[in-house]
N, C-alpha and C positions, 0 to 999 in steps of 0.2 A: 397210343399210350406212350408217354415218355418214361424210359427206364431210369430208375434211380439206383446209383451204385451202392447206397447204404441200406437199401431195403430188399429183402429176398424177392425174387421174381414172382413166386406164387402169391405172396402178400400183395404185390402190385396188381396182379390179375384179380385177386379177391376184392381189393378196394375198388377197382374199376367196375366190376360187375355189381358189387353192392351199391355203388353210387348210381348206377343205371336203374337198379331196382327201386332205390329210394326216390329217384326222380320220376319214376313212373314209365321209364322207357320200356322196361319189362314189367308187366302187370301181373297181379295174382292170377294164377292159372296158365300163364304163358309158358311156353317151352323155351328154355335157353338154347342157344346154338349147340350143336353136337361137340364132343371133345375134339374131333378133327377140325371142325370149323373154328373153334376157339384157338386151337394151335396155330392155324393160319392167320387168324385175326390178330393174335398177340405175338406172333413169331417166336413161339416157344414149343416145348416138348409136352407130350401127353402126361408124364408124371407131374410136371409143374401144374398143368391144367387140373388134373385130378386132385392135387393138394388144395388148390384154390376152391374147387367145388366142395371138397370135404369141409373146408372152413365155412363156406356158405351153409352147408347142411347143419353143421354144429351150431351155428348161430340162429338156425330156424328160418333162413331166407328161402331155401329151396328144399324140395323133397325129390329124391332120386328114385326112379322106378325102372326096374330092369326091363329092357326091351323098348322103353319109351324115352327115357332121358331125364333131364333135370327140369322140374316144374317149380315155378315160383309159388311160394306159399305165403300165407299171412304170418309174419314173424310173431313168435310169442313175446310177451313183455318180459323185460329183464328186471330182476330184483337186486338192487344194490345193497343187500344186507351185510355184505362183507366189510363195508366201510365203517369206520368208527364215527362217522358223522351221523349215523342213525338211520332208521327206516324211512323217515319223512324225506330226508335228503336223498336217500338212495332210490326211492320209488317215485317221489313227487307228491306234493301235498294234495293236488287235485285228483290224483288216482287212489289216494289212501283214505280209508275211513277206519276209525278205531272204536271198538266197543269195550268198555271197562267191565271185566267179569268180577273183579274184586277191587274195591277202592283202596287207595293208599292208606295204610295203617301201620302203626308201630308194633313191633313184635320182637321176640327173642330169636336169635339165629337158630335154624334147624339143627338138631343134634348131629346129623351126618351131613354136613355141608360139603359141597364139592370142591371148595377152595379153602386154602389155609387163611385164617383170620388173625389179625394182630390183636394184642391184648387190649388196645384201646377200642378196637371195633367190637370185640366180644363184650366189653363192659358197656358200650353205648347202645348196643342192640341195632336193629335194622328197621328200615321202612320197606314194606313189600306191597306189591299190587300185581295184578295179572290183566293182560289185554289180548283181545282177538283182533287182528288187523285184516281188513278187507281191501283187496286190490282190484280195482275195476268191478267192485260189487261182489267179488268171490272171497270167501273166508280162506285166507292163505297163510297167515302166521299167528301162532299162539305163543305168547311170551310171558314168563314169570320173571319178575325183577325184584332184586334185593339191593338196597342202597344203605351204606353205612350211615347211621343216624348221628352224624357229626356236623353241627353248624347248619342245620336245615330247619329252622323254626317255621311252624305253620305249613310245612310241606304237604301235609295230608289234606289241606284245603284246596290244593291246586286241581284244576280241571284238566286231566290228561286225556280226556276224550277228544277235545278240540285243539289241544295245544301239544306241541312236541316236547318230549321229556327233556331233551338237551337244550332246547330254547328256554324252557321253564327254569332249568337249573342255572343257566347263564344269566338270564334276565333278572331273576328274583334272588339268587343266592351267590352270584359271581363264581359259579362252579363251571369249569370247562374241561372237557375230555382231552387228555394229552396223548395217551398211548394205550395199548391193550394187548390182550392175548385171547385167542379163541381156538376151539377145537370143534371140528365138524365131522359127522359121520352119518351113515344111513341107518335107520331103524325101521321096524314095523310099527305102524300106527296102532296104538291101543284102542280099545273100544271107545273110551272117552274122547280121544283125539279124533278118531274117525267120525264121531258124531259132530264134533265141532267143525270139521272140514267137509262134512257131508260126503265122505268117501267110504270105501269098504275097509273093515278092520284088517289089519296086517298088511295093508298096502304100504310100500316103501315111502318114507318121508325123510326129510333131513332134520337132524338134531344138532344144535349148536350150544356149546357152553362158552360163555364170554366173561372176561374180567377186564374192566376199563379203569385205568388210573386217571385221576383228575389233578387239577392244580392245587387241591387242598390235601394236606397231609392225612393219610389214613382214610380218606374218603374215596371209596371204590364203588363202582356200579357192577353188579353181577346179574347176568341175564341167562335164562335157560329158554332157548327158542326152538320151536318146532315149525317146520315149513313144508307146506304141500306144494310141490313144484310141477304138478300135473299140467297146469296151464301156463307156467312161467319157468324161466331159467334163471339161475343165479349168475350175476355178472358184477364185474368191477373193472376199473381202469387204473393202470399203474405203469 
């Protein structure tokens, strides 16, 4: 391994081991070299090696068993839902399937809405719909969406089961997402959400509230997303 002055040593060890796992040098179920062996292999200290192994563990590449060592595991799939590019871009079109639970329809804004609305938004009303997203066949994300009903003629006719929301807005309405804000925290799954995700009620899931600004004045996209991360982890790159 060539040492790079600009990259922490533990990160270099992590990248080297990750590359070997990805390339199949270490296969699922294989035991990685011991910490002492890795220290000798990479000419580094045990704390550095442990930090690299912790990173592999956090990414789902290995499972560490006391008295046995570091075992290569099948990595969980990452969900790039933190990106403002949308779930399709973050997860991958071939891995994602969408079920429309309530079709797009015009409505008044809910009385106790989580975000402050402009006077123009309040007057125009909203377009709302809800979707259940399946990743690799597993129900993983439930999303309720509200869009300011400004300059979106015939939007309720779009098929959002087969097409990306962001691609639809861009292609048919020249609307593009520019920036956003989001809040994420863990909650207990309600009975209704547990049934959607096929998990036990009160199991921890992630809840996200998101507001996305677009290139159109006063046209915002509001999403309330619930995510079951039992089989997946949340990831993003920056």
